[in-house]
PADOMI-739137 format. One line per 5 residues: their letters; for each residue z, y, x of C-alpha. Coordinates in steps of 0.2 Angstrom, whole numbers, plus 2048, in hexadecimal, padded with zeros to 3 digits. Example, Ala and Ser with C-alpha at 12.3 -4.5 7.8 and 13.67 -1.06 7.14 Angstrom:
as = 827,7EA,83E ~ 824,7FB,844
This chain:
mllai = 29C,9ED,561 ~ 29C,9DA,55F ~ 29C,9D2,54E ~ 2A4,9C1,54D ~ 2A3,9B6,53D
dvgnt = 2AC,9A6,539 ~ 2A4,99D,529 ~ 2B0,991,522 ~ 2AE,986,513 ~ 2B9,991,508
qtvig = 2BA,9A2,511 ~ 2B0,9AC,51E ~ 2B9,9B7,52A ~ 2AF,9C5,532 ~ 2B6,9CF,541
vyega = 2AF,9DF,549 ~ 2B4,9E0,55C ~ 2B4,9F0,567 ~ 2B6,9E8,577 ~ 2C4,9DC,577
rlahs = 2CC,9E5,568 ~ 2CA,9DF,556 ~ 2C6,9EF,54E ~ 2C5,9E8,53C ~ 2C3,9D7,533
wriat = 2BF,9D1,521 ~ 2C2,9C1,519 ~ 2B6,9BD,50B ~ 2B2,9AE,500 ~ 2A5,9A2,507
vkgqt = 297,9A1,4FA ~ 28D,992,4FF ~ 27E,996,4F5 ~ 27C,9A8,4FC ~ 26C,9AD,504
ademr = 269,9B7,514 ~ 264,9C6,50A ~ 274,9C5,500 ~ 27F,9C3,510 ~ 276,9D2,518
tslrm = 27A,9DC,509 ~ 28C,9D7,508 ~ 28F,9DA,51A ~ 287,9EC,519 ~ 293,9F0,50A
lfmad = 2A2,9EB,515 ~ 29C,9F5,523 ~ 299,A04,518 ~ 2AA,A02,510 ~ 2B4,A03,520
gfeps = 2A9,A0F,529 ~ 2A0,A04,536 ~ 28E,A07,53B ~ 283,9F7,53D ~ 279,A00,54A
nvega = 288,A00,555 ~ 289,9ED,556 ~ 282,9E6,566 ~ 284,9D3,563 ~ 28A,9C6,557
vlssv = 292,9B5,558 ~ 293,9A9,54A ~ 29E,99A,546 ~ 299,98F,537 ~ 29E,97F,530
vprlt = 292,981,521 ~ 281,97B,528 ~ 277,982,519 ~ 27F,993,51D ~ 27D,994,52F
gawer = 26A,998,530 ~ 26C,9A4,521 ~ 27A,9AE,52B ~ 26F,9AE,53B ~ 260,9B6,531
alerm = 26C,9C2,528 ~ 273,9C8,539 ~ 263,9C9,542 ~ 25B,9D3,534 ~ 26A,9DF,533
lgcrv = 26F,9E1,545 ~ 25F,9DD,54E ~ 269,9D4,55B ~ 26B,9C3,562 ~ 277,9B7,558
lvcsa = 281,9AA,562 ~ 285,99B,558 ~ 295,992,55D ~ 294,980,561 ~ 29B,974,56E
qaage = 28A,975,577 ~ 289,988,577 ~ 29B,988,57E ~ 296,97D,58D ~ 2A4,97D,59A
lfptf = 2AF,987,58F ~ 2B1,977,584 ~ 2B6,969,590 ~ 2BA,95A,585 ~ 2BD,947,584
ysnpa = 2B2,946,574 ~ 2A4,939,577 ~ 29A,944,56B ~ 29F,956,56D ~ 291,95C,561
evgad = 29C,955,552 ~ 2AA,961,555 ~ 2A9,96F,549 ~ 2A5,981,54F ~ 2B6,987,548
rvadf = 2BF,97A,553 ~ 2B5,97F,562 ~ 2B9,991,55F ~ 2CC,98E,55C ~ 2CC,984,56C
igarm = 2C5,992,576 ~ 2D0,99F,56F ~ 2E0,995,571 ~ 2DC,991,583 ~ 2D8,9A3,587
lygap = 2E7,9AB,57E ~ 2F5,99D,581 ~ 2EF,993,58F ~ 2F1,980,591 ~ 2F8,975,58A
cvvvd = 2F8,97D,578 ~ 2F6,976,567 ~ 2EC,97F,559 ~ 2EF,97D,546 ~ 2E1,984,53C
fgtat = 2E6,985,529 ~ 2D5,986,520 ~ 2CC,97B,514 ~ 2D1,96D,520 ~ 2E1,96E,52A
nielv = 2DB,96C,53C ~ 2E6,968,54B ~ 2DF,969,55C ~ 2E7,966,56D ~ 2E2,970,57D
dadgr = 2E9,964,589 ~ 2F2,968,59A ~ 2E2,968,5A3 ~ 2DA,974,597 ~ 2CF,967,58E
faggi = 2CC,965,57C ~ 2D5,954,57B ~ 2D2,951,568 ~ 2DA,955,557 ~ 2DE,951,546
iapgv = 2D6,956,536 ~ 2DE,955,525 ~ 2DC,95D,514 ~ 2E0,96F,513 ~ 2EF,976,509
etsan = 2E4,97D,4FB ~ 2D9,96E,4FC ~ 2E7,963,4F8 ~ 2EF,96E,4EC ~ 2DE,970,4E2
alfsl = 2DD,95C,4E2 ~ 2EE,95B,4DB ~ 2EC,968,4CD ~ 2DB,961,4C8 ~ 2E1,94F,4C7
askla = 2F2,951,4C0 ~ 2EF,95A,4AF ~ 302,95E,4AC ~ 304,968,4BC ~ 2FF,97A,4BB
ntalv = 2F7,983,4C9 ~ 305,98C,4D3 ~ 306,999,4E1 ~ 307,992,4F3 ~ 318,999,4F6
apdqp = 326,98E,4FD ~ 335,98D,4F2 ~ 347,991,4F8 ~ 34C,97E,4F9 ~ 342,96E,4FA
lgqst = 34A,967,4EA ~ 341,970,4DC ~ 34A,974,4CD ~ 33A,976,4C3 ~ 329,96E,4C4
dqavr = 322,97E,4CC ~ 330,97E,4DA ~ 32D,96B,4DC ~ 31A,96E,4DE ~ 31C,97C,4EA
agivl = 328,972,4F5 ~ 31C,964,4F6 ~ 30D,96F,4FA ~ 314,97C,506 ~ 322,973,50E
geadr = 319,963,50D ~ 30B,96A,518 ~ 317,972,524 ~ 31F,960,526 ~ 30F,958,528
vdglv = 309,964,536 ~ 31A,962,53E ~ 319,94E,53E ~ 307,94E,544 ~ 30A,95A,552
erifv = 319,950,558 ~ 30F,941,557 ~ 303,94A,563 ~ 311,94E,56F ~ 316,93C,570
qvgyr = 305,937,573 ~ 302,943,582 ~ 313,943,589 ~ 317,955,589 ~ 31A,963,57C
apvva = 310,973,57B ~ 30F,984,571 ~ 308,982,560 ~ 2FE,991,559 ~ 2F9,991,546
tggla = 2EA,99A,540 ~ 2DF,99A,530 ~ 2E1,9A2,51E ~ 2F2,999,51A ~ 2FA,99A,52B
sviap = 306,9A7,527 ~ 30B,99D,517 ~ 30F,98D,520 ~ 315,992,531 ~ 326,999,52C
hsrvi = 32B,988,526 ~ 325,97E,535 ~ 330,978,543 ~ 322,977,550 ~ 317,986,54D
tevnp = 31C,994,55B ~ 30E,9A0,557 ~ 303,9A7,549 ~ 2F2,9AF,54D ~ 2E7,9B1,53E
eltle = 2D9,9B7,549 ~ 2D8,9A9,556 ~ 2C7,9A2,550 ~ 2BF,9B3,552 ~ 2C8,9B5,563
glral = 2C0,9A5,569 ~ 2AF,9AB,562 ~ 2B1,9BB,56C ~ 2B5,9B2,57C ~ 2A6,9A7,57A
yewkm = 29B,9B5,577 ~ 2A1,9BF,586 ~ 29F,9AF,591 ~ 28E,9AB,58B ~ 288,9BD,58E
q = 28F,9BE,5A0
């Protein structure tokens, strides 16, 4: 078995692979002060609850955008599993991550994994939209290269900023209303957040298409992909596990 872990600013996604099959996954809160011992304890509890045996794990691959947690996760996994941990980065990906970036090291590990997973599953060209703490939009160009991307505040990040700064607006569920013109404050806020995010993504992706001169499939991933994608005109596919798939592909390539 292979353990793939994607540590985001808000959530951490953990997947157990049996060959190419994702046998199970968990989505837990990212705790930025957590120690390696606490991580190891939490991971053991997840394994026990769902009937997985740590001794069956032969390898681990890690993507992290929280530098203070990267080393802690490495130590936790090495102590618990006794196996090598591959940390995803542009450098680790090597020729799997051809790019125009002048400094590939500044590309986040999640963006690298998304690129690898998208090119493997959907080919080139392809656009990835990752709905996380930030909304990341990346282009796999027609030649299979990472052509660049767009980074914007994520859905919940924008919503939390609105609720914290506008004292008369109450926190609301991130569910689209039936129509864009709200007949209550709650409906108006939900329209602005959910439909506004869908339209922002549509507009930015259309700008990418204009820049490169061709259109491409658009795959959405991340925790809120299933919330936003139904209201988008350009998203053609939703794959919540795309980042994990990219991590699995990276690990298998490195272990050849």
